[in-house]
C-alpha positions in Angstrom: 0.0 0.0 0.0 2.8 2.4 1.0 4.9 1.5 -2.0 1.9 2.1 -4.3 1.4 5.5 -2.7 5.1 6.3 -3.1 5.1 5.2 -6.8 2.1 7.4 -7.4 3.9 10.4 -5.9 7.0 9.6 -8.1 4.8 9.4 -11.2 3.4 12.8 -10.5 6.7 14.4 -9.4 8.7 12.9 -12.3 6.3 12.1 -15.2 7.3 10.4 -18.4 9.5 12.3 -20.8 6.8 12.9 -23.4 4.5 14.3 -20.7 7.3 16.5 -19.4 7.8 17.7 -23.0 4.1 18.6 -23.3 4.3 20.5 -20.0 7.4 22.4 -21.3 5.5 23.4 -24.4 2.5 24.6 -22.3 5.0 26.6 -20.1 6.9 28.2 -23.0 3.6 29.4 -24.6 2.6 30.9 -21.3 6.0 32.6 -21.0 5.6 34.1 -24.4 2.1 35.5 -23.9 2.9 36.7 -20.3 6.0 38.5 -21.6 4.0 40.3 -24.2 1.3 41.4 -21.7 3.8 42.3 -19.0 5.9 44.3 -21.5 2.8 46.4 -22.4 2.1 46.8 -18.7 5.6 48.0 -18.0 5.4 50.6 -20.8 2.2 51.9 -19.3 3.8 52.0 -15.9 6.9 53.9 -17.1 4.8 56.5 -19.0 2.7 57.0 -15.8 5.6 57.5 -13.5 7.6 59.6 -16.0 4.6 61.9 -16.5 4.4 62.4 -12.7 6.1 65.6 -11.6 8.8 65.5 -8.9 7.8 66.4 -5.3 9.5 68.1 -2.5 9.9 64.8 -0.6 13.2 63.1 -1.2 11.9 59.6 -0.4 9.1 60.0 -3.0 11.5 61.1 -5.7 13.9 58.3 -4.9 10.9 55.9 -5.0 9.7 57.3 -8.3 13.2 57.1 -9.9 13.7 53.5 -8.5 10.4 52.4 -9.9 11.1 53.9 -13.4 14.6 52.3 -13.5 13.2 48.9 -12.3 10.4 48.9 -14.8 12.7 50.0 -17.7 15.2 47.3 -16.8 12.4 44.7 -16.5 11.0 45.8 -19.9 14.3 45.2 -21.6 14.5 41.7 -20.0 10.9 41.0 -21.0 11.6 41.8 -24.6 14.6 39.4 -24.6 12.5 36.8 -22.9 9.7 37.3 -25.4 12.1 36.7 -28.3 13.6 33.6 -26.7 10.2 32.1 -25.9 8.9 32.8 -29.4 11.8 30.9 -30.9 11.3 28.1 -28.5 7.6 27.9 -29.4 8.6 27.2 -33.0 11.2 24.5 -32.2 10.4 20.8 -33.0 11.3 19.5 -29.5 11.8 21.3 -26.2 15.5 21.3 -25.1 17.8 22.8 -22.5 17.2 26.4 -23.8 13.4 25.9 -23.4 13.9 24.8 -19.8 16.3 27.7 -19.2 13.9 30.2 -20.7 11.1 29.0 -18.4 13.1 29.2 -15.2 14.6 32.6 -16.1 11.1 33.9 -16.6 9.9 32.6 -13.2 13.0 33.9 -11.3 12.7 37.2 -13.1 9.1 37.7 -12.0 10.0 36.8 -8.5 13.1 39.1 -8.3 11.3 42.0 -9.9 8.5 41.7 -7.4 11.1 41.7 -4.6 12.7 44.9 -6.0 9.4 46.7 -6.5 8.1 45.7 -3.0 11.4 46.8 -1.4 11.3 50.2 -3.2 7.7 50.7 -2.3 8.7 50.6 1.4 10.0 54.1 0.9 6.4 55.4 0.6 4.1 52.5 1.7 4.3 49.3 3.8 2.4 47.4 1.2 4.1 44.2 -0.4 1.3 43.7 -3.0 3.8 43.2 -5.9 5.4 40.3 -4.1 2.1 38.7 -3.2 0.8 39.0 -6.8 4.1 37.5 -8.1 3.9 34.5 -5.8 0.2 33.8 -6.7 0.9 34.4 -10.4 3.8 32.0 -10.5 1.7 29.4 -8.7 -1.3 29.6 -11.0 0.4 30.3 -14.4 3.5 28.0 -14.6 3.7 24.3 -14.3 6.8 23.7 -12.2 8.2 20.5 -10.8 7.5 20.3 -7.0 11.1 20.2 -6.0 12.0 23.1 -8.2 9.1 25.0 -6.8 10.4 24.6 -3.3 13.9 25.7 -4.3 12.7 28.7 -6.3 10.2 30.0 -3.7 12.6 29.3 -0.8 15.4 31.2 -2.5 13.0 34.0 -3.4 11.8 34.4 0.1 15.4 34.5 1.5 16.2 37.4 -0.9 12.9 39.1 -0.1 13.5 38.7 3.7 16.8 40.5 3.6 15.9 43.0 0.8 12.8 44.2 2.7 14.9 44.7 5.8 17.3 47.0 4.1 14.6 49.6 3.2 11.9 49.2 5.9 13.2 50.7 9.2 10.0 50.2 11.2 10.5 46.8 13.0 6.8 46.2 13.4 6.0 46.8 9.7 9.1 44.8 8.8 7.9 41.8 10.9 4.4 42.0 9.4 5.8 42.2 5.9 8.1 39.3 6.4 5.2 37.2 7.8 2.9 38.2 5.0 5.7 37.5 2.5 6.2 34.0 4.0 2.4 33.4 3.8 2.5 34.4 0.1 5.4 32.0 -0.5 3.4 29.1 1.2 0.3 30.0 -0.9 2.4 30.1 -4.1 4.0 26.7 -3.3 0.6 25.2 -2.6 -1.0 26.6 -5.7 2.0 25.4 -7.8 1.7 21.9 -6.3 -2.0 21.7 -7.0 -1.6 23.0 -10.6 1.3 20.6 -11.3 -0.6 17.6 -9.9 -3.8 18.3 -11.7 -2.2 18.9 -15.0 0.2 15.9 -14.8 -2.8 13.7 -13.9 -4.9 15.1 -16.7 -2.1 14.5 -19.2 -1.4 11.0 -17.9 -5.1 10.3 -18.2 -5.2 11.5 -21.8 -2.1 9.4 -22.6 -3.8 6.4 -21.1 -7.0 7.0 -23.0 -5.0 7.5 -26.3 -3.1 4.3 -25.5 -6.3 2.4 -25.0 -7.8 3.8 -28.2 -4.7 2.8 -30.1 -4.8 -0.6 -28.5 -8.5 -0.9 -29.4 -7.7 0.2 -33.0 -4.9 -2.4 -33.2 -7.2 -5.1 -31.9 -9.9 -4.1 -34.4 -7.3 -4.2 -37.2 -6.1 -7.6 -36.0 -9.7 -8.9 -35.9 -10.4 -7.4 -39.3 -7.3 -9.1 -40.6 -8.3 -12.4 -39.1 -11.7 -12.1 -40.6 -10.5 -11.4 -44.1 -7.2 -13.3 -44.3 -6.1 -16.9 -44.2 -4.0 -17.5 -41.1 -1.6 -20.0 -42.7 -0.6 -18.2 -45.9 -1.4 -14.6 -45.1 -3.5 -14.4 -48.3 -7.1 -13.1 -48.3 -9.7 -15.7 -47.6 -12.5 -16.9 -49.8 -15.3 -14.6 -48.4 -13.1 -11.5 -48.8 -11.9 -12.6 -52.3 -15.5 -13.0 -53.5 -16.3 -9.5 -52.3 -13.3 -8.1 -54.3 -14.1 -10.2 -57.3 -17.7 -8.9 -57.3 -16.3 -5.3 -57.0 -14.2 -5.9 -60.2 -17.1 -7.4 -62.0 -19.4 -4.4 -61.1 -16.6 -1.9 -62.0 -16.2 -3.5 -65.5 -20.0 -3.6 -66.1 -20.5 0.0 -64.9 -17.8 1.6 -67.0 -17.9 -0.8 -69.9 -14.1 -0.9 -70.1 -11.2 -2.8 -68.7 -10.9 -6.5 -68.2 -9.5 -9.1 -65.8 -8.3 -12.6 -65.9 -9.6 -15.1 -63.3 -7.2 -17.9 -62.4 -8.1 -20.9 -60.4 -4.9 -22.7 -59.2 -4.8 -26.2 -57.6 -1.8 -28.0 -56.2 -1.5 -31.4 -57.9 -1.5 -34.6 -55.7 -1.7 -32.5 -52.5 -3.5 -35.3 -50.7 -0.6 -37.7 -51.4 1.8 -35.1 -49.8 -0.3 -34.9 -46.7 -0.6 -38.7 -46.5 3.1 -39.3 -47.0 4.7 -36.5 -45.1 2.0 -35.3 -42.8 -0.1 -32.2 -42.5 2.8 -29.9 -41.3 4.5 -30.7 -44.6 1.3 -29.9 -46.5 1.2 -26.5 -44.6 4.7 -25.8 -45.7 3.8 -26.5 -49.3 0.8 -24.2 -49.1 3.0 -21.4 -47.7 5.6 -21.9 -50.4 3.0 -21.6 -53.2 1.5 -18.5 -51.5 5.0 -16.9 -51.2 5.6 -17.5 -55.0 2.2 -16.0 -55.9 2.8 -12.9 -53.7 6.3 -12.4 -55.0 5.6 -12.7 -58.7 2.3 -11.0 -59.0 1.6 -7.2 -59.0 0.3 -5.3 -56.0 -3.0 -4.6 -57.8 -3.6 -8.3 -58.5 -5.9 -10.1 -56.0 -4.6 -13.3 -54.6 -6.5 -15.7 -52.3 -6.5 -19.1 -50.8 -10.1 -20.0 -51.2 -9.9 -23.4 -49.5 -7.7 -26.5 -49.1 -5.0 -26.6 -51.8 -7.0 -24.2 -54.1 -6.0 -20.6 -54.8 -7.8 -18.0 -56.8 -6.3 -15.0 -58.6 -7.6 -11.9 -60.4 -5.2 -10.3 -62.7 -6.5 -6.8 -63.0 -6.5 -5.0 -66.4 -4.9 -7.9 -68.4 -6.2 -9.6 -71.6 -6.3 -13.3 -72.2 -3.0 -13.5 -74.0 -1.1 -11.6 -71.2 -2.9 -13.7 -68.6 -1.8 -16.9 -70.2 1.8 -15.8 -70.1 1.5 -14.9 -66.4 -0.2 -18.2 -65.6 2.5 -20.2 -67.4 5.2 -18.2 -65.5 3.6 -19.1 -62.2 3.2 -22.7 -63.1 6.8 -22.9 -64.2 8.1 -21.2 -61.1 6.2 -23.5 -58.8 7.4 -26.5 -60.7 11.0 -25.4 -60.2 10.5 -24.8 -56.4 12.2 -27.4 -54.3 10.7 -27.9 -50.8 12.8 -29.7 -48.2 10.9 -31.7 -45.6 12.8 -33.9 -43.0 15.8 -33.9 -45.3 13.7 -35.0 -48.3 13.3 -32.8 -51.4 9.8 -32.5 -52.8 8.8 -31.1 -56.1 5.3 -29.8 -56.5 3.2 -28.8 -59.6 0.0 -27.0 -60.1 -2.8 -27.0 -62.6 -4.4 -23.7 -63.5 -7.8 -22.9 -65.0 -8.3 -19.5 -66.6 -11.3 -17.5 -67.7 -11.9 -13.9 -68.8 -13.9 -11.3 -67.0 -15.5 -8.7 -69.2 -18.9 -6.8 -69.2 -20.7 -10.0 -70.3 -20.0 -11.6 -66.9 -22.9 -11.1 -64.4 -21.8 -12.7 -61.2 -18.9 -14.3 -59.3 -20.5 -17.7 -59.5 -20.6 -17.5 -63.3 -16.9 -16.6 -63.6 -15.9 -19.2 -61.0 -17.8 -21.9 -63.0 -15.8 -21.1 -66.1 -12.5 -21.1 -64.3 -13.4 -24.4 -62.5 -14.3 -26.0 -65.8 -10.9 -24.9 -67.2 -9.1 -26.3 -64.2 -11.0 -29.6 -64.6 -9.8 -29.9 -68.2 -6.2 -29.1 -67.1 -6.3 -31.8 -64.5 -7.8 -34.3 -67.0 -5.0 -33.6 -69.5 -2.4 -34.8 -67.1 -2.0 -32.0 -64.6 0.9 -29.5 -64.3 -0.6 -27.4 -67.1 -3.0 -24.6 -67.9 -6.3 -24.4 -69.7 -8.6 -21.5 -70.7 -12.4 -21.5 -70.8 -14.1 -18.4 -72.1 -17.8 -17.5 -72.1 -19.2 -18.1 -75.5 
């Protein structure tokens, strides 16, 4: 139970690299837009303070000058930060410069608030800039918990001593230090909550995407199993019939193009099974399927439609070209030597061919012609081809 809780904390504190990359991209976008808005606010502030006339009070004049210089310096740094973050937004993958830009932005906001709050002590005991900065960092940026602690702790130490340099009233100083410490705690808490919620949301999205991909893969696998023969990897009879019908309808619809339908049967396959066993027969089927896939074009449709019988549609070929292809296949299979238990087996096939044109109305019709041609090829002694055309 404890180890599970510890692992959960580790997963949140140190998420996977791709989630960390997504968080960096979110952060760098926020740095860019915050830099733009803050730069405009600094310009407005500088104009407001410059337009204010000097007073007879030295502290107010020092305060005014300090505010103008601080805002002007911050404006220059914001412009640089804006340029850096814009370039990082366009990069393909977050890197060291992206991380550096983020932490420079966070530290800059915190230090600027310390400077402004310290200068403000010349005219007011308020530490509003520091409070706003702590809350802003906590709710805007996604920072790792350990880094959050280090940044806020370092920021408070600087604030603690900086505020003491300017504020002479010990009671106000104590109050400001306590309020500053409270702001730091609030910033840390908000940062932790924001980090945890965003990491968990991203992890949940990743998990959902993973499940969706897994489901898609399973569906593809099921679809493949439903449409393909598991032994040879060729499409099965049902799927082949669908594709054959599509070709028939295409030819009838457009009145052009033609296909060759080949019915291929392994000669004496039962004898191979009886003599060498079914594993040997499976190997023979796989060898024949491999030859068909290797020698035929990608657009051709090849299927094992059952037992030792294969069906092929040669797309956009006429009878003469189809006869050449069939003879090439027959010859290649005849030359194939299959070794089983140290014994070499030669196999042959018989092939029946028919022509698909716009006179063919159904798959059953074209199959009947090819089957008739195959029967003739077998009757003539096997290991040969025969053509049967619709009269």
